[in-house]
C-alpha distance (Angstrom), angle and dihedral (degrees) to the residues before:
residue distance angle dihedral
M1 . . .
L2 3.81 . .
K3 3.77 91.6 .
K4 3.79 89.3 58.2
L5 3.82 92.7 46.4
W6 3.77 102.1 44.9
P7 3.85 96.5 81.3
T8 3.82 89.7 53.8
L9 3.80 91.7 46.8
L10 3.80 91.4 48.4
F11 3.78 91.7 50.4
A12 3.81 90.1 50.6
L13 3.77 91.3 51.8
L14 3.80 92.8 49.1
L15 3.84 95.4 43.5
P16 3.84 97.0 89.0
G17 3.80 90.1 52.6
S18 3.77 91.3 46.2
A19 3.82 91.8 50.8
A20 3.75 90.0 48.1
A21 3.82 91.4 51.5
Q22 3.78 88.6 56.7
N23 3.78 87.9 53.5
W24 3.77 93.8 61.5
Q25 3.74 95.1 115.4
S26 3.79 117.4 -141.6
G27 3.76 131.8 162.5
V28 3.79 137.7 46.9
Y29 3.82 113.8 -24.6
L30 3.77 142.1 -176.7
E31 3.77 121.7 -147.3
L32 3.80 134.1 -173.8
R33 3.81 120.5 -162.1
A34 3.77 133.1 -178.2
G35 3.82 135.3 169.1
A36 3.76 148.3 112.4
T37 3.78 129.3 -44.0
F38 3.80 128.5 -160.9
L39 3.77 116.9 -159.4
D40 3.78 119.1 -151.4
D41 3.85 114.6 -125.2
T42 3.76 107.6 -78.9
D43 3.79 118.8 -131.2
I44 3.82 113.8 -150.9
E45 3.87 121.2 -154.1
D46 3.89 128.8 -167.0
D47 3.85 92.7 17.6
P48 3.82 118.0 129.9
L49 3.80 91.1 -151.8
L50 3.82 112.5 28.7
D51 3.73 133.0 55.3
E52 3.80 102.3 166.5
I53 3.86 140.7 5.0
E54 3.78 122.9 -149.1
T55 3.79 120.9 -166.1
D56 3.79 139.4 -169.2
A57 3.78 123.9 -121.3
G58 3.88 109.3 -67.4
W59 3.73 138.7 -164.1
L60 3.79 134.5 -112.5
V61 3.82 140.4 -167.1
D62 3.78 125.9 -164.5
A63 3.84 132.2 -175.0
A64 3.76 122.4 -169.1
V65 3.80 140.5 -178.7
G66 3.75 118.0 -163.3
Y67 3.76 151.1 139.5
A68 3.78 126.5 -107.0
H69 3.79 121.4 -158.5
E70 3.82 122.4 -150.9
T71 3.85 88.7 -120.0
G72 3.82 88.6 70.0
L73 3.78 96.0 -102.4
R74 3.81 114.2 129.8
G75 3.86 133.5 177.9
E76 3.77 132.1 -175.0
L77 3.78 147.5 168.0
A78 3.81 111.4 -129.7
L79 3.79 135.0 -168.8
G80 3.77 115.4 -155.1
F81 3.79 140.6 -179.4
R82 3.83 126.1 -164.5
Q83 3.81 128.3 -179.1
H84 3.76 129.5 -173.3
Q85 3.81 124.9 -171.1
I86 3.77 112.7 -133.4
D87 3.76 113.9 -121.4
Q88 3.82 107.5 174.9
V89 3.79 139.9 -6.5
T90 3.78 128.9 -152.0
I91 3.74 118.0 -131.4
G92 3.75 112.5 -175.2
S93 3.83 104.4 -48.2
S94 3.83 94.6 -24.0
S95 3.80 130.9 87.4
V96 3.72 120.4 -150.7
D97 3.83 133.3 -175.7
A98 3.78 115.1 -99.3
E99 3.78 140.1 -178.9
G100 3.83 128.0 -150.9
D101 3.75 137.8 77.9
V102 3.77 145.2 -96.9
S103 3.82 111.0 -139.9
N104 3.80 130.5 -166.0
F105 3.84 126.7 -171.2
S106 3.77 112.4 -174.2
I107 3.83 141.7 -175.2
M108 3.75 111.1 -161.2
A109 3.84 135.8 179.8
N110 3.82 105.2 -148.2
G111 3.78 132.4 -170.4
Y112 3.83 127.2 -164.8
Y113 3.81 142.8 178.8
D114 3.80 116.2 -146.8
F115 3.82 118.0 -154.3
Y116 3.83 103.3 -151.2
L117 3.84 103.3 -155.0
S118 3.81 90.5 -154.2
K119 3.83 88.4 67.8
Y120 3.78 87.2 58.3
G121 3.81 95.5 52.7
A122 3.81 101.0 -88.9
R123 3.80 114.7 152.0
G124 3.85 135.9 -164.0
A125 3.84 117.8 6.0
M126 3.86 90.6 -13.8
A127 3.73 89.1 63.6
N128 3.82 90.1 65.2
L129 3.78 93.1 59.1
S130 3.75 125.2 95.1
P131 3.78 123.2 178.5
F132 3.82 114.5 -152.7
I133 3.76 142.6 -164.7
G134 3.75 129.0 -164.9
G135 3.78 149.8 140.5
G136 3.74 140.9 -152.4
V137 3.78 146.5 -160.9
G138 3.82 130.3 -154.0
V139 3.74 145.7 113.4
A140 3.83 130.7 -58.0
V141 3.81 129.1 -166.8
I142 3.83 107.6 -151.2
S143 3.77 124.2 -168.6
V144 3.80 136.7 175.9
E145 3.74 128.3 -154.2
F146 3.83 127.5 -176.8
D147 3.83 120.8 -159.0
E148 3.79 98.5 168.7
L149 3.82 136.6 15.8
G150 3.83 120.5 -173.4
G151 3.81 92.3 -16.3
T152 3.82 92.4 -51.0
S153 3.79 120.4 116.0
V154 3.76 114.1 -122.3
D155 3.78 136.7 174.3
D156 3.78 102.4 -143.9
D157 3.83 111.3 152.1
R158 3.83 112.1 173.1
D159 3.82 111.9 -153.2
G160 3.81 114.2 -111.8
D161 3.73 118.7 -104.5
S162 3.84 124.6 -149.4
V163 3.84 109.7 -135.4
F164 3.77 139.6 165.2
A165 3.77 113.4 -86.6
Y166 3.83 133.3 -164.4
Q167 3.81 137.2 175.1
G168 3.77 144.1 -174.0
I169 3.77 118.8 -146.5
A170 3.81 138.7 -167.9
G171 3.80 129.6 173.5
L172 3.79 152.4 131.8
S173 3.82 128.9 -105.0
Y174 3.78 129.2 -162.3
H175 3.76 116.1 -155.8
F176 3.83 112.3 -147.3
T177 3.79 94.0 177.5
R178 3.84 139.3 -9.2
N179 3.86 86.3 -84.3
V180 3.79 108.0 32.1
S181 3.79 130.7 60.2
A182 3.80 139.1 157.2
S183 3.77 128.0 -148.6
V184 3.77 144.7 -170.0
S185 3.80 119.2 -157.6
Y186 3.81 147.8 166.6
A187 3.84 123.0 -139.3
Y188 3.77 130.2 -174.2
F189 3.83 103.8 -148.9
A190 3.81 122.5 -171.2
T191 3.81 139.9 156.2
S192 3.80 140.7 -160.7
D193 3.83 111.5 -87.5
P194 3.88 110.5 -69.6
D195 3.79 121.5 -139.5
F196 3.84 115.1 -130.3
D197 3.83 106.5 -165.5
G198 3.70 92.9 -49.1
S199 3.78 102.0 -32.4
K200 3.76 123.2 98.8
G201 3.80 123.4 -128.0
E202 3.80 140.9 175.1
Y203 3.76 133.6 -124.3
S204 3.83 127.2 -165.1
S205 3.76 126.5 139.3
H206 3.79 144.4 176.9
N207 3.78 115.5 -133.2
V208 3.78 133.6 -165.8
M209 3.81 117.1 -167.5
A210 3.81 143.5 177.1
G211 3.78 117.8 -154.7
L212 3.80 143.4 -169.1
R213 3.83 119.3 -152.7
Y214 3.77 132.0 -169.1
T215 3.78 118.9 -166.1
F216 3.78 118.3 -160.9
């Protein structure tokens, strides 16, 4: 009896690994990401009015098209938008309430490596997980707009500056099928110092995202 059953039992034991192998995503993909972004306090130089800008937590959206190789290497081109609401500004030694926003539109070339746990012996649901690390470089256009300073309405729109941008990324994907996966990730995103109508600023942010990817 056991001799007749053992092929069936062996197939059942190997099934999770086989399913996971089918979930090794390779090919062209599209991914949409959204989440929260936290901008570090921005020091301002050579400005007669401002010394520092503080912002609340903001939001971001990101859309990418890329190619994933079965080895785990993955590359993409991503368009992103981040916006942070201004909370306070520092003028000299005083802080005053402010309203406005800091906006960032970016074009990034990103590269990743996916660690498919199924390739390391994981079974069941764990076999569908793949931690990943990555990074990217590109261009960001950063602009600042003030609507109110210290309770007084203003119309101060600082022209956007195009600057070099870079980021480091780490996250975790779950592969529902060969084509569909979801991810959560963290990215540190920063740029070279932008110029706002003659004054120098800074831009560095911490970003938490959730994404949905479809591989063709």
